C-alpha positions as CSV (number, residue, x, y, z in Angstrom):
1,X,-23.7,-74.2,-58.1
2,X,-23.0,-78.1,-57.5
3,X,-19.6,-79.2,-57.2
4,X,-17.6,-82.2,-58.5
5,X,-18.3,-84.8,-55.9
6,X,-21.8,-83.6,-55.4
7,X,-24.9,-85.5,-55.4
8,X,-26.8,-83.5,-59.1
9,X,-29.9,-81.7,-58.0
10,X,-33.3,-83.2,-59.1
11,X,-34.0,-82.6,-62.7
12,X,-37.6,-83.5,-63.2
13,X,-39.1,-81.5,-66.9
14,X,-41.3,-81.8,-69.5
15,X,-38.9,-82.0,-73.3
16,X,-39.5,-80.7,-76.7
17,X,-42.1,-83.9,-78.1
18,X,-44.4,-83.9,-75.4
19,X,-42.0,-86.0,-73.4
20,X,-40.8,-85.7,-69.8
21,X,-37.0,-86.4,-68.4
22,X,-35.8,-86.8,-65.0
23,X,-32.7,-87.7,-64.2
24,X,-31.3,-91.4,-64.0
25,X,-28.4,-92.7,-65.1
26,X,-25.3,-90.9,-67.0
27,X,-25.8,-88.0,-68.4
28,X,-24.6,-84.6,-69.7
29,X,-26.7,-81.6,-68.6
30,X,-26.2,-78.4,-70.7
31,X,-27.9,-75.2,-69.5
32,X,-27.7,-72.5,-72.6
33,X,-29.4,-69.1,-72.4
34,X,-31.9,-69.1,-75.3
35,X,-33.4,-71.1,-78.1
36,X,-32.4,-70.3,-82.1
37,X,-29.9,-67.9,-80.6
38,X,-26.1,-68.4,-82.2
39,X,-23.9,-69.5,-79.8
40,X,-27.0,-72.0,-78.6
41,X,-27.8,-73.2,-82.3
42,X,-24.1,-74.0,-82.5
43,X,-24.1,-75.9,-78.8
44,X,-27.1,-77.7,-79.8
45,X,-25.7,-79.1,-83.2
46,X,-22.4,-79.7,-81.4
47,X,-24.0,-82.1,-79.0
48,X,-26.4,-83.8,-81.7
49,X,-23.2,-84.0,-84.0
50,X,-21.9,-86.5,-81.3
51,X,-25.2,-88.3,-79.9
52,X,-24.3,-91.4,-81.2
53,X,-21.3,-91.3,-79.3
54,X,-22.6,-90.3,-76.1
55,X,-25.4,-93.3,-76.3
56,X,-22.6,-95.9,-76.9
57,X,-21.4,-94.7,-74.1
58,X,-24.8,-95.0,-72.1
59,X,-24.5,-91.1,-71.7
60,X,-27.9,-89.0,-71.9
61,X,-27.8,-85.5,-73.5
62,X,-30.0,-83.1,-71.6
63,X,-30.0,-79.1,-73.1
64,X,-32.2,-77.0,-70.2
65,X,-33.5,-73.5,-71.4
66,X,-36.2,-71.2,-69.8
67,X,-37.8,-72.2,-72.7
68,X,-41.5,-73.3,-73.5
69,X,-41.8,-76.5,-74.8
70,X,-43.6,-75.1,-78.1
71,X,-40.8,-73.3,-78.8
72,X,-38.1,-76.5,-77.9
73,X,-40.0,-78.2,-80.5
74,X,-39.7,-75.5,-83.5
75,X,-36.3,-75.1,-82.2
76,X,-35.3,-78.8,-82.8
77,X,-37.1,-78.9,-85.9
78,X,-35.2,-76.3,-87.6
79,X,-32.2,-77.3,-86.7
80,X,-32.5,-80.8,-86.7
81,X,-31.0,-81.5,-83.2
82,X,-30.8,-84.6,-81.8
83,X,-30.3,-84.0,-78.2
84,X,-33.3,-84.0,-75.5
85,X,-34.4,-80.1,-75.0
86,X,-36.4,-79.7,-71.6
87,X,-38.3,-77.0,-70.1
88,X,-37.6,-75.4,-67.1
89,X,-40.5,-72.7,-67.5
90,X,-40.8,-71.6,-63.9
91,X,-37.0,-71.5,-63.3
92,X,-37.0,-73.9,-60.4
93,X,-34.3,-76.2,-61.9
94,X,-31.5,-73.4,-63.2
95,X,-32.4,-72.0,-59.5
96,X,-31.0,-74.9,-57.7
97,X,-28.3,-76.0,-60.1
98,X,-27.1,-72.1,-59.6
99,X,-26.8,-71.2,-63.2
100,X,-29.5,-68.4,-63.1
101,X,-27.4,-65.3,-62.3
102,X,-26.4,-61.7,-63.3
103,X,-25.4,-61.1,-66.1
104,X,-24.0,-57.9,-67.6
105,X,-24.5,-56.5,-71.8
106,X,-23.2,-53.4,-72.9
107,X,-23.6,-51.6,-69.2
108,X,-27.1,-53.4,-68.3
109,X,-27.6,-56.3,-66.0
110,X,-30.1,-58.6,-66.3
111,X,-31.2,-61.9,-65.0
112,X,-30.4,-64.9,-67.1
113,X,-29.0,-68.6,-67.8
114,X,-25.0,-69.0,-67.2
115,X,-24.1,-71.7,-70.1
116,X,-22.8,-74.4,-68.2
117,X,-22.4,-77.8,-68.3
118,X,-22.4,-80.6,-65.8
119,X,-21.4,-84.1,-66.6
120,X,-23.2,-86.5,-64.2
121,X,-22.0,-90.7,-63.2
122,X,-24.9,-93.2,-62.8
123,X,-24.8,-93.1,-59.4
124,X,-25.5,-89.0,-59.6
125,X,-22.4,-87.6,-59.1
126,X,-21.5,-84.7,-60.7
127,X,-17.8,-85.9,-62.3
128,X,-17.2,-82.6,-64.3
129,X,-18.5,-79.0,-64.0
130,X,-17.4,-76.5,-66.6
131,X,-18.8,-72.7,-65.9
132,X,-18.8,-69.9,-68.5
133,X,-18.7,-72.5,-71.5
134,X,-17.3,-71.6,-74.7
135,X,-19.0,-73.4,-77.3
136,X,-16.3,-74.1,-80.0
137,X,-14.9,-77.7,-78.9
138,X,-16.9,-78.1,-76.1
139,X,-19.1,-81.0,-77.0
140,X,-15.9,-82.6,-78.3
141,X,-14.4,-81.8,-74.7
142,X,-17.4,-83.4,-72.5
143,X,-17.4,-86.3,-74.8
144,X,-13.8,-87.2,-73.8
145,X,-14.5,-87.1,-70.0
146,X,-17.8,-88.9,-70.3
147,X,-15.4,-91.8,-71.7
148,X,-13.5,-91.7,-68.7
149,X,-16.3,-92.1,-66.6
C-alpha cells in the first residue's frame, strides 16, 4: 500500500458507462469491497453528495472495486451515484495499491478489498491515506483534506 509521500501506483481501468479512467491530476481514489452492499452504497452516496465540491477543487473522485462494468452501471443508476466507478476485474490495481487483503468474518478467512481511500495531488503523490475506513463522515473528512491540497 502506498504511503503518504509516495508516488501513487498506476491506475488505468474501464469505468461505468463504457468509459476509461487514468490517474492524472488531483484525485480521490477510494477502494470498496462490493457494489450494492450497505456500506459501499452509503460511501458512494456520500461522495456523490459532495461531487460538486470536489469538482470545484479540480479533484476527481474514483471508486474502485472488482465488480464488472455492467454491475457498476446498474449500481450507479440504481443509487444515482455521481462518482466514476472503475472496474478492476483482474485485480491488478487492487493488488498494486495493497488493498487486496486477507479478511475474516465469523471465523472464516477470505481475500477481499480493504476499504481504503487515497488523496492524490496533481504530481501523482499520495498526500493522505485512510485505511480500514468507517463510512460515516468519511467523504466530508476527505473533502476537507482535499481543500488543503
